[in-house]
C-alpha positions as CSV (number, residue, x, y, z in Angstrom):
1,X,34.6,18.8,25.5
2,X,34.6,21.0,22.5
3,X,33.5,20.1,19.0
4,X,35.4,21.0,15.9
5,X,34.5,24.5,14.7
6,X,34.9,23.2,11.1
7,X,32.5,20.3,11.0
8,X,29.8,19.8,13.6
9,X,27.0,17.2,13.0
10,X,23.8,16.6,14.8
11,X,21.4,13.6,14.8
12,X,17.8,14.4,14.2
13,X,14.9,12.0,14.9
14,X,12.3,12.4,12.2
15,X,9.4,10.5,10.7
16,X,10.3,9.4,7.1
17,X,9.3,6.8,4.5
18,X,11.7,3.9,5.4
19,X,10.4,1.3,3.1
20,X,8.7,1.0,-0.3
21,X,7.4,-1.8,-2.5
22,X,5.2,-2.6,-5.5
23,X,3.5,-5.8,-6.7
24,X,1.6,-6.7,-9.8
25,X,-0.2,-10.0,-9.7
26,X,-2.6,-12.2,-11.8
27,X,-4.9,-14.5,-9.9
28,X,-7.5,-17.1,-10.9
29,X,-10.9,-17.5,-9.1
30,X,-13.3,-20.3,-9.8
31,X,-17.0,-19.4,-9.3
32,X,-19.7,-22.2,-9.4
33,X,-23.1,-20.6,-10.3
34,X,-26.4,-22.3,-9.4
35,X,-26.9,-23.3,-13.0
36,X,-24.3,-24.8,-15.4
37,X,-23.2,-21.9,-17.6
38,X,-23.4,-22.1,-21.4
39,X,-21.5,-18.9,-22.0
40,X,-20.2,-15.8,-20.2
41,X,-21.8,-12.5,-21.0
42,X,-19.9,-10.3,-18.7
43,X,-17.8,-10.3,-15.6
44,X,-16.8,-7.5,-13.3
45,X,-15.5,-6.8,-9.9
46,X,-17.0,-4.2,-7.3
47,X,-16.8,-3.2,-3.7
48,X,-13.0,-3.5,-3.3
49,X,-11.9,-2.9,0.3
50,X,-8.4,-3.5,1.7
51,X,-6.0,-2.6,4.5
52,X,-2.3,-2.9,5.0
53,X,-0.4,-4.5,7.9
54,X,3.2,-5.0,8.5
55,X,4.5,-8.5,8.1
56,X,8.1,-9.3,8.7
57,X,10.2,-7.7,5.9
58,X,7.1,-6.9,3.7
59,X,3.6,-5.6,4.0
60,X,0.5,-7.6,3.6
61,X,-2.6,-6.2,1.9
62,X,-5.7,-7.9,3.2
63,X,-8.9,-7.4,1.3
64,X,-12.1,-8.5,-0.3
65,X,-14.1,-7.7,-3.5
66,X,-17.3,-9.0,-5.0
67,X,-17.2,-10.9,-8.3
68,X,-20.3,-10.6,-10.5
69,X,-20.7,-12.9,-13.5
70,X,-23.5,-12.5,-16.0
71,X,-23.9,-15.8,-17.8
72,X,-26.3,-17.6,-19.9
73,X,-27.5,-21.3,-19.2
74,X,-29.9,-23.8,-20.5
75,X,-28.5,-23.7,-24.0
76,X,-28.5,-19.9,-24.0
77,X,-32.2,-19.6,-23.3
78,X,-31.9,-18.0,-19.8
79,X,-29.5,-15.6,-18.1
80,X,-28.6,-15.0,-14.4
81,X,-25.9,-13.2,-12.4
82,X,-23.7,-15.1,-10.1
83,X,-22.3,-13.2,-7.1
84,X,-19.4,-14.2,-4.8
85,X,-17.2,-12.4,-2.3
86,X,-13.5,-13.1,-2.6
87,X,-11.0,-12.7,0.2
88,X,-7.3,-12.3,-0.4
89,X,-4.0,-11.6,1.3
90,X,-1.3,-10.2,-1.0
91,X,2.2,-10.1,0.4
92,X,4.1,-7.2,-1.1
93,X,7.9,-7.4,-0.5
94,X,9.8,-4.1,0.2
95,X,12.4,-3.3,-2.4
96,X,13.9,-0.8,0.0
97,X,14.0,-1.0,3.8
98,X,15.9,1.3,6.2
99,X,17.3,-1.0,8.7
100,X,17.7,1.7,11.3
101,X,14.1,2.7,11.6
102,X,12.4,2.4,15.0
103,X,10.2,-0.7,14.7
104,X,7.8,0.5,17.5
105,X,6.8,3.6,15.4
106,X,6.0,1.7,12.1
107,X,2.9,2.8,10.1
108,X,2.1,1.1,6.8
109,X,-0.1,2.1,3.9
110,X,-1.1,0.6,0.6
111,X,-2.5,2.1,-2.6
112,X,-4.2,0.0,-5.3
113,X,-2.4,1.3,-8.4
114,X,-4.5,-1.0,-10.5
115,X,-7.8,-2.0,-8.9
116,X,-8.7,-5.6,-9.3
117,X,-10.2,-6.2,-12.8
118,X,-11.4,-9.2,-14.6
119,X,-9.3,-9.7,-17.8
120,X,-10.7,-13.0,-18.8
121,X,-13.7,-15.2,-18.0
122,X,-14.4,-18.6,-19.4
123,X,-16.6,-21.7,-18.8
124,X,-14.6,-24.5,-17.2
125,X,-13.9,-27.6,-19.1
126,X,-16.5,-29.6,-17.1
127,X,-19.1,-27.0,-17.8
128,X,-20.1,-26.4,-14.1
129,X,-18.1,-23.4,-13.2
130,X,-16.6,-20.1,-14.5
131,X,-12.8,-19.4,-14.3
132,X,-11.9,-15.8,-13.9
133,X,-8.5,-14.2,-14.4
134,X,-8.0,-11.1,-12.2
135,X,-5.1,-8.6,-12.3
136,X,-4.3,-6.1,-9.5
137,X,-1.3,-4.1,-8.4
138,X,-0.4,-2.4,-5.1
139,X,2.2,0.1,-4.0
140,X,3.0,0.1,-0.4
141,X,5.0,2.3,2.0
142,X,6.4,1.9,5.5
143,X,6.7,5.1,7.5
144,X,8.6,5.2,10.8
145,X,10.9,7.3,13.0
146,X,14.6,7.2,12.0
147,X,17.7,9.2,12.6
148,X,19.3,11.5,10.1
149,X,22.6,13.3,10.5
150,X,22.9,16.9,9.4
151,X,26.0,19.1,9.2
152,X,25.8,22.3,11.3
153,X,27.9,25.1,9.9
154,X,29.4,27.5,12.4
155,X,30.2,30.2,9.9
156,X,27.6,32.1,7.8
157,X,27.1,31.4,4.1
158,X,25.9,34.9,3.1
159,X,23.9,37.5,4.7
160,X,20.4,36.2,5.4
161,X,19.3,38.5,8.1
162,X,17.4,40.9,5.7
163,X,15.7,38.1,3.9
164,X,12.3,36.6,4.5
165,X,11.6,32.9,4.2
166,X,8.2,31.1,4.2
167,X,8.3,27.6,5.5
168,X,5.4,25.3,4.5
169,X,5.0,21.9,6.3
170,X,2.9,19.4,4.5
171,X,-0.6,20.4,3.5
172,X,-1.1,22.8,6.3
173,X,-2.6,20.1,8.7
174,X,-1.0,19.5,12.0
175,X,1.2,16.6,10.9
176,X,3.2,16.4,14.1
177,X,0.2,16.7,16.4
178,X,0.5,13.0,17.6
179,X,4.3,12.9,18.0
180,X,5.2,11.4,21.3
181,X,7.9,14.0,22.6
182,X,8.3,12.2,26.0
183,X,9.3,8.9,24.3
184,X,11.8,10.8,22.2
185,X,13.5,12.3,25.2
186,X,13.8,8.9,27.0
187,X,15.7,7.5,24.0
188,X,18.2,10.3,23.5
């Protein structure tokens, strides 16, 4: 069987970004300190840690951070810092997803484009707790193996034999070191 000399195409299996998404959210936390707060002197978030996992047609960011609230109590005569660790799961939908990616090769990642930060802190109406409004934003990517089709030209588009080309892959690391070549052969 002979292929047309004019247009010959090949399928190449490659690792590519097959899905992307971004989500900004505002959440509210209620922290009850050991003393009834009179006023809030400061609120901040530290020790943010998270990881990304694939979840259906989206990516879930699972993480924790510590909330620290500096507050006064006993009619503004004393101060203290209330500390609480908050756990969260943020589902980030994918605005783009290649339906032909190989699901068994999926790797996901997330980046906090806006680290969680407290934008408002106030004493609750009953005076026993502190209500915090926190903003955060994540950008996520889904990387997997997929097929791309390339056109193979049988005729030359100029004389390149006397030219030198430098090909640079990634940042110089061995990006393809862990590619499973045996698995690829079985599927072809």
